[in-house]
C-alpha positions as CSV (number, residue, x, y, z in Angstrom):
1,X,15.2,23.7,-3.2
2,X,12.7,24.0,-5.9
3,X,10.9,27.2,-7.1
4,X,7.4,27.7,-7.0
5,X,7.5,27.9,-11.0
6,X,8.8,24.2,-11.0
7,X,6.4,23.1,-8.1
8,X,3.7,24.3,-10.3
9,X,5.0,22.7,-13.2
10,X,5.1,19.4,-11.8
11,X,1.9,19.6,-10.5
12,X,0.4,20.7,-13.3
13,X,2.2,17.4,-15.5
14,X,0.9,14.9,-12.4
15,X,-2.7,16.3,-12.7
16,X,-2.5,16.2,-16.6
17,X,-1.5,12.7,-15.8
18,X,-4.1,11.9,-13.9
19,X,-6.7,13.5,-15.9
20,X,-5.5,11.8,-19.5
21,X,-5.3,8.6,-17.7
22,X,-8.0,8.1,-14.9
23,X,-10.5,10.5,-15.8
24,X,-13.3,9.6,-13.4
25,X,-10.9,10.4,-10.9
26,X,-9.6,13.3,-11.9
27,X,-13.1,14.6,-11.2
28,X,-12.9,14.4,-7.9
29,X,-9.4,16.4,-7.3
30,X,-11.6,19.5,-7.5
31,X,-13.1,18.1,-4.2
32,X,-9.6,17.4,-2.6
33,X,-8.8,20.7,-0.2
34,X,-5.8,22.6,-0.9
35,X,-5.0,24.9,2.2
36,X,-2.8,27.9,1.5
37,X,-1.2,29.9,3.7
38,X,-0.5,33.8,2.1
39,X,1.2,34.9,5.3
40,X,4.9,33.8,3.9
41,X,5.8,32.7,0.5
42,X,7.9,29.6,2.3
43,X,4.6,28.4,3.7
44,X,2.7,28.2,0.2
45,X,6.0,26.3,-1.2
46,X,5.3,24.0,1.5
47,X,1.8,23.7,0.9
48,X,2.4,23.3,-2.9
49,X,4.8,21.0,-2.3
50,X,2.6,18.7,0.2
51,X,-0.3,19.0,-2.9
52,X,2.5,17.6,-5.4
53,X,3.1,14.9,-2.8
54,X,-0.9,14.3,-2.5
55,X,-0.7,14.0,-6.1
56,X,2.2,11.4,-6.8
57,X,0.8,9.4,-4.0
58,X,-2.7,9.0,-5.5
59,X,-0.8,7.8,-8.8
60,X,1.2,5.6,-7.7
61,X,-2.0,4.2,-6.1
62,X,-4.4,4.5,-9.1
63,X,-1.6,2.6,-10.8
64,X,-1.7,-0.7,-8.4
65,X,-5.3,-0.7,-8.8
66,X,-5.3,-0.3,-12.6
67,X,-2.5,-2.7,-12.5
68,X,-4.5,-5.2,-10.1
69,X,-7.8,-4.5,-12.0
70,X,-5.7,-5.5,-15.3
71,X,-4.0,-8.8,-13.9
72,X,-7.8,-9.8,-12.2
73,X,-9.5,-9.7,-15.5
74,X,-6.5,-11.3,-17.1
75,X,-7.0,-14.2,-15.1
76,X,-10.8,-13.9,-15.9
77,X,-10.0,-14.0,-19.7
78,X,-8.0,-16.8,-19.3
79,X,-10.4,-19.1,-17.6
80,X,-12.9,-18.1,-19.9
81,X,-11.1,-19.2,-22.4
82,X,-9.9,-22.3,-21.0
83,X,-13.8,-23.1,-19.7
84,X,-14.7,-22.7,-23.5
85,X,-12.5,-25.0,-25.1
86,X,-13.3,-27.9,-22.7
87,X,-16.6,-27.3,-23.7
88,X,-16.1,-27.5,-27.2
89,X,-14.0,-30.5,-26.6
90,X,-15.5,-33.9,-27.8
91,X,-16.0,-36.3,-25.8
92,X,-13.1,-39.3,-25.5
93,X,-15.5,-42.0,-25.6
């Protein structure tokens, strides 16, 4: 079982990755509710684990979206390049 310190370090690492890679999303992380139970240490660890899981899933989705957009942009760029070459080619007649 992970300690609270290990979980907190992981949260910091994922948060840092999101901040540096997807700054526009990072700004919205502050709006994400994190409900902590201060009654028992075990509940707090569970809450932090849930938040860490949330961060992991969000980062995974952000990477998928980034890759999809990158692919779409590559396709647009290829189409644009091909179209410009076709337009520049002199007629065969």
